[in-house]
ROSE-4610 file (N, C-alpha, C; in Angstrom, 1 decimal, always signed):
// ROSE-4610
residu = [X/X/X/X/X/X/X/X/X/X/X/X/X/X/X/X/X/X/X/X/X/X/X/X/X/X/X/X/X/X/X/X/X/X/X/X/X/X/X/X/X/X/X/X/X/X/X/X/X/X/X/X/X/X/X/X/X/X/X/X/X/X/X/X/X/X/X/X/X/X/X/X/X/X/X/X/X/X/X/X/X/X/X/X/X/X/X/X/X/X/X/X/X/X/X/X/X/X/X/X/X/X/X/X/X/X/X/X/X/X/X/X/X/X/X/X/X/X/X/X/X/X/X/X/X/X/X/X/X/X/X/X/X/X/X/X/X/X/X/X/X/X/X/X/X/X/X/X/X/X/X/X/X/X/X/X/X/X/X/X/X/X/X/X/X/X/X/X/X/X/X/X/X/X/X/X/X/X/X/X/X/X/X/X/X/X/X/X/X/X/X/X/X/X/X/X/X/X/X/X/X/X/X/X]
num = [1/1/1/2/2/2/3/3/3/4/4/4/5/5/5/6/6/6/7/7/7/8/8/8/9/9/9/10/10/10/11/11/11/12/12/12/13/13/13/14/14/14/15/15/15/16/16/16/17/17/17/18/18/18/19/19/19/20/20/20/21/21/21/22/22/22/23/23/23/24/24/24/25/25/25/26/26/26/27/27/27/28/28/28/29/29/29/30/30/30/31/31/31/32/32/32/33/33/33/34/34/34/35/35/35/36/36/36/37/37/37/38/38/38/39/39/39/40/40/40/41/41/41/42/42/42/43/43/43/44/44/44/45/45/45/46/46/46/47/47/47/48/48/48/49/49/49/50/50/50/51/51/51/52/52/52/53/53/53/54/54/54/55/55/55/56/56/56/57/57/57/58/58/58/59/59/59/60/60/60/61/61/61/62/62/62/63/63/63/64/64/64/65/65/65/66/66/66/67/67/67/68/68/68]
x = [+16.8/+15.5/+14.5/+13.3/+12.2/+11.8/+11.1/+10.6/+9.6/+9.5/+8.6/+7.1/+6.6/+5.2/+5.0/+6.0/+5.8/+5.9/+6.9/+7.0/+5.8/+5.2/+4.0/+2.8/+2.7/+1.6/+1.8/+3.0/+3.2/+3.1/+3.5/+3.5/+2.3/+1.6/+0.5/+0.9/+2.2/+2.8/+2.4/+2.3/+2.1/+3.4/+3.8/+4.9/+4.4/+4.6/+4.1/+5.3/+5.2/+6.4/+6.1/+7.1/+7.0/+7.3/+6.6/+6.7/+6.5/+6.9/+6.5/+5.9/+5.2/+4.5/+4.5/+4.1/+4.2/+2.8/+2.8/+1.5/+1.2/+0.0/-0.4/-0.5/-0.8/-1.0/+0.3/+1.2/+2.4/+3.6/+3.5/+4.6/+5.7/+5.5/+6.5/+6.3/+7.4/+7.3/+7.0/+6.1/+5.8/+5.8/+6.1/+6.1/+4.7/+4.3/+2.9/+2.9/+1.7/+1.5/+1.3/+1.3/+1.0/+1.9/+1.9/+2.7/+1.6/+2.0/+1.0/+1.8/+1.0/+1.6/+1.8/+2.7/+3.1/+1.9/+1.0/-0.1/-1.1/-1.2/-2.1/-1.5/-0.2/+0.4/+0.3/+0.6/+0.6/-0.8/-1.8/-3.2/-3.7/-3.2/-3.7/-2.9/-1.6/-0.7/-0.1/+0.0/+0.7/+2.2/+2.7/+4.1/+4.4/+5.3/+5.6/+7.0/+7.6/+8.8/+8.9/+9.5/+9.7/+10.9/+10.7/+11.8/+12.4/+12.1/+12.7/+12.4/+12.9/+12.7/+11.2/+10.7/+9.3/+9.1/+8.0/+7.6/+6.9/+7.3/+6.7/+5.8/+4.6/+3.6/+3.2/+3.3/+2.9/+1.6/+0.7/-0.5/-0.3/-1.1/-0.9/-1.8/-2.8/-3.7/-4.7/-4.7/-5.7/-6.4/-7.5/-8.2/-8.2/-8.3/-8.3/-9.7/-9.7/-10.9/-10.7/-11.5/-11.3/-11.8/-12.6/-13.1/-12.3/-11.2/-10.3/-9.4]
y = [-6.3/-5.5/-6.5/-6.5/-7.4/-6.9/-7.7/-7.2/-6.1/-5.2/-4.1/-4.4/-5.5/-5.8/-6.2/-7.0/-7.3/-6.1/-5.2/-4.0/-3.1/-3.0/-2.2/-2.8/-4.1/-4.8/-4.6/-4.6/-4.5/-3.1/-2.1/-0.7/+0.1/-0.4/+0.3/+1.4/+1.5/+2.5/+2.2/+3.2/+3.1/+3.3/+2.4/+2.5/+2.9/+4.1/+4.6/+4.8/+4.1/+4.1/+4.9/+5.7/+6.4/+5.3/+5.3/+4.3/+4.8/+4.0/+4.3/+3.1/+3.3/+2.3/+2.5/+1.6/+1.7/+2.0/+3.0/+3.4/+2.2/+1.6/+0.5/+0.9/+2.2/+2.6/+2.9/+3.7/+4.1/+3.2/+2.5/+1.7/+2.5/+3.8/+4.6/+4.5/+4.6/+4.6/+6.0/+6.1/+7.4/+7.3/+8.3/+8.3/+8.6/+7.9/+8.1/+9.4/+10.0/+11.2/+11.1/+9.8/+9.6/+8.4/+8.3/+7.2/+6.2/+4.9/+3.9/+2.7/+1.9/+0.7/-0.3/-1.3/-2.3/-3.1/-3.5/-4.4/-3.6/-2.3/-1.5/-1.3/-1.1/-0.9/-2.2/-3.4/-4.7/-5.0/-4.6/-4.9/-4.1/-2.9/-2.0/-2.1/-2.3/-2.2/-3.6/-3.9/-5.1/-4.9/-3.8/-3.5/-2.3/-2.4/-1.2/-1.5/-0.4/-0.5/+0.6/+0.4/+1.3/+2.2/+3.6/+4.5/+5.3/+5.0/+5.7/+5.1/+5.6/+5.1/+5.4/+4.6/+4.8/+6.0/+6.5/+7.6/+6.8/+6.9/+6.2/+7.1/+6.8/+7.6/+6.8/+7.4/+6.7/+7.3/+6.4/+6.9/+7.8/+8.8/+9.7/+9.3/+8.6/+8.1/+9.1/+10.3/+11.3/+11.9/+12.5/+13.2/+14.7/+15.5/+16.9/+17.4/+18.3/+18.9/+20.4/+21.2/+22.6/+23.3/+22.6/+23.2/+22.9/+22.3/+21.8/+22.9]
z = [-6.2/-6.4/-7.0/-6.4/-7.0/-8.4/-9.2/-10.4/-10.2/-11.2/-11.1/-10.8/-11.4/-11.2/-9.7/-9.1/-7.7/-6.8/-7.2/-6.4/-6.5/-7.6/-7.8/-7.0/-7.0/-6.3/-4.8/-4.3/-2.8/-2.3/-3.1/-2.7/-3.2/-4.2/-4.8/-5.7/-6.0/-6.9/-8.4/-9.2/-10.6/-11.3/-12.2/-13.1/-14.5/-14.9/-16.2/-17.1/-18.2/-19.2/-20.4/-20.9/-22.2/-23.2/-24.3/-25.3/-26.7/-27.7/-29.1/-29.7/-30.8/-31.5/-33.0/-33.7/-35.2/-35.7/-36.6/-37.3/-38.3/-38.2/-39.1/-40.5/-40.8/-42.2/-42.9/-42.2/-42.9/-42.5/-41.4/-40.9/-40.2/-40.0/-39.3/-37.8/-37.0/-35.6/-35.1/-34.1/-33.5/-32.0/-31.3/-29.8/-29.3/-28.4/-27.8/-27.1/-27.0/-26.3/-24.8/-24.3/-22.9/-22.4/-21.1/-20.5/-20.0/-20.0/-19.5/-18.9/-18.2/-17.6/-18.7/-18.4/-19.4/-19.9/-19.0/-19.4/-20.3/-20.1/-20.9/-22.3/-22.4/-23.7/-24.5/-23.8/-24.5/-25.0/-24.2/-24.6/-25.8/-25.9/-27.0/-28.3/-28.2/-29.4/-29.7/-31.0/-31.4/-31.4/-31.9/-31.9/-31.1/-30.1/-29.3/-28.6/-28.1/-27.4/-26.4/-25.2/-24.2/-24.6/-24.4/-24.9/-23.7/-22.5/-21.4/-20.0/-19.0/-17.6/-17.2/-16.3/-15.9/-15.0/-15.0/-14.0/-12.9/-11.7/-10.6/-9.8/-9.7/-8.9/-7.7/-6.6/-5.3/-4.8/-4.3/-3.8/-2.5/-2.4/-1.3/-0.1/-0.3/+0.8/+1.3/+0.8/+1.3/+0.0/+0.3/-0.8/-0.5/-1.6/-1.5/-1.0/-0.1/+0.4/+0.5/-0.3/-0.3/+1.0/+1.8/+3.1/+4.3/+4.1/+5.2/+5.6]
């Protein structure tokens, strides 16, 4: 299986990871309320870790139209 970043680039899928990070004030770990891609997590937080498998979202290629 190719690395996830390569797979995401080829298929256009989003790999969104649940993660936790450390509170800078108290030093306690807390679970984030959202899932994000690895590069977004790394850019925003100094200390973090992945806590579960990724949620994979595939593009559908169509837009919603209420008049259709």
